[in-house]
N, C-alpha and C positions, 0 to 999 in steps of 0.2 A: 539583567540592571541594561540598560541604557547604554550606548557608547556615546559617555560624556562629550570627548575634544570632538566628535561632528553636529553635537546639536542645536550650536549656534548658527552653522549654516544651513540646515534643515529649516531653520524660524524662518514663515513666513515676511512679505513686507511691511511697517507699522502701518496697524489698521489705520490708521487715522489719514492716512495720508488718500485711502479713498474721502475721504469727507464725512458725513452726517447722511442722511434720507433724502434729500433732493439731490446729491450728488453721487447716490450710489449706481447709476445706469450711464454715468458720463466719464469721463475717462481727462482726468484731468490732466493736467501740464508744469511744468514745474513752477511757474509764476501761481496755476494758482494751489498747489501745494501747499509753496510760498504762504498767500495769504490764511488759509488752512491751517496753516502751524502758529500763525499770526494770529488769529482768534480762538487757538486751544492756547495759547499762553496767555491769553488775557486773562480768558475764563479761569485757568490755575490761578493764577494769580489773583483773582477777585474772590475765588472761593476760598484762598486761604485766607485772605483778612476778613472777608463774612460768614454768615449762616447760607446754605444754600438756598436755601426760601428768600434772602434776603437779597442776592443777586439777579439782576435784570440785562436783558440785552443791552437797551443801555449803556449799562455799568461795561458791560464785553466790550461791545462796538469803541467806546470810547477812550479804554485802553490801548485797544487793537487800532487804535485811530482809522478809523473805516467807517461804513455807513451801512446800516441796516438791511440796506438793498444787498448790500455784498454777504451780510452775517448770511440772507434768506437762501443764496444762491448754495449755497452749500449747511446748513441744518434747520431744521425746519424749526427748532425753538431752543430753549437751553436745556430742556431734555435732554432733544436728542444730539446736541452737543456734550452735554455729561457723559452719556452711553459712549460716546467717541475715545472722549478719557479712560472710561472705565477697561475698554476695549484697548489703549495701549499698554494700562498698568496691567492688565491683565497678558498681554502679549512678553512684557519682562518677566516680572514672576514668573510665568512658562519658563525661560529661558534660566532663572535660575535655578527651579526646582531640577532642569534636568542637570544644571552641574553641580548638584549634588553629591560630593565626594564618598568611596569607599573609604570610612576611617577606620584605619587599622589600629590597634592598644598599645604606639607606640610616639614620641614624640613628632611624628612624621604623621600621624595619624589630627593627633590634636590640632596639628600649623593646619593640615586641611580644612579641616572644621572651623578652627576659627575665619580662616578666609576665605569660605561659606560664610560665614553669618556677617561678617563686613559685608561684602556679595547682599547682603538680604536688605540689612540696613540703607545699605546705600540707593538700594532698588526706591523701597518702602519710602522714604526718607526723597526720591525724587516725584513719587503722586501722592504725596501725603495729607494733600487738601483732598484727593476725591478718594482713599481708602477713607479716610474719618470719618466724610458725609457715608460713605457703602456701610460703615458703621453704628452715624446715628441714628438710622431709621428717619430720612427725612424727604426720602422719596414717596412715601405709599404706595413702593410697586413693589410688589415681590418679584416678580421675572426677575429684576435685572442682577439679584442676588444669587441668581443660576449657577449661572459660569464660574463664579470667585469661589461659592462652596465647592463644584466640582474640582478648581484648582487645588483648593485646602487639604482636600480628601487626599486627593491626588500626590500633593508633597507630602503629606503625612505616610502615606505609604511609602514614596521613594526616599524619607530619611531614615524610615523603618528599614529599608534595605540595603541605605549605606553604614547605619551603623551595626548593621548585624552581620553582614556579608564578609565581614573580615577577620570573621573569628577564625581562630588556628592562622591564622597571617603574620603576628607581631613580629612574628623570629623563629630562629633555630627550637630554641628552649620551650615546652612545655607551658601550658597555663599555670598556677596551684592549682588543687584540689578545689580552695573556696573559689578561686578565683570562675574558676569553669559552672559551677552550682550557680555564682552569681549573672555570670551571661547568661545561661539558659532561662535564669528565672524571666530576666528583661525579655531573652528572644519570645518568652512564651506570649506576655503583654504588650512586646513591642510597637505594636499598631497605636495605641492607646497610650504605652511612654511617648511616640513620635507625637501626638496630639496634643498631648501635655504641653511638652516641650516648644509645640509648634506657636500652642496660645501664648504661651506666656510670652516667644520670640515677638508674638504679633503688637502684642501688649505693651512690651517694654517699647518698642519701636513707634507705636504710635504715642506715646507719654515722651519719646525723645522728640519728639516729630509737632508737639502743641507745646502748650505753656509752661508745662517744668519740664526744663531743659537738661537734661542728661549728661554726664560726661562721655560721648559717645565713646571713645576707645578703648575706657575701662569700663563700658557696661555691656560692649561687646564679646570683652575680653571672659566676662564672668557668667557671659550667659552662655558661648561654649564650653566655659569649666561646664558649665552646672549640664548640658547636653550631655557634656563627654563624659561624667560621673553618673548623671540616671540612665546609661546603658551598662558600664562597667564597676561601678563599685560594687562592692558587697556589703 
C-alpha cells in the first residue's frame, strides 16, 4: 500500500502552470502563469454553460478579458486548452486516489470512507465541466481518454486494496463465521466490486454536478454506506 501521509507532498506541480503546446518549451513567470490560470478559469466557466463544440476561442478570451494574441501565446487552440484542463483534473484525482484509506470494519473505518467519498465528490465538482465532456464523447479523439482510463483502473485497484486490507483489524474480538465468509466472498471479487462502486460514485457525482441537483451531503453518506456494505455485508 502507498504511504498515504506523504502522497500529497510527492505530487508534481500543477500541469496547467506550464501552459499548452506553444508554451511547453518556455519557462513561464508568475505573471504568465496568472494569465494561463485566467484563461483556464474562463474556459472552465464557458464549458460549464455551453457544450464543448459551441464554445469558441472568442468566448474564452472575452470572459478572460484578454486578447487572441495572448491566448495563442499559451495554447494552440481550444482543444489544446481543454487537454490542459484534463491534466489538471487527473492531477487532483490522482491525489484523491492516493489518499484512499484502509477501511477497518468498525465506526472509524466507516468515517474514514465517508471522508474520502466527500473528497472525491469535491474534486469531481471542481472539474465537473471537464469530466462531463470526457463522458459525452464530444471530442472525436480517443487518445485523450487514455490517461483517464488508466487512472480509473488504478483507483479501482486502490479501492479494492483499501477495502480488503483491514480484514482482521477491527479489534480484539474475532469476526463471526458469517462475516468471515462474506469478507472472503467480497475479497475474491474485490476489484470487480470496487469497479462497480467506482462507476456508481462517478455517475452520482455527474448527476450532482449537472442539471439534476441532488442533495450532496445525503448522497455522499448513502454512497459511502453502499460501498462499505458491498465489501462487508453478508
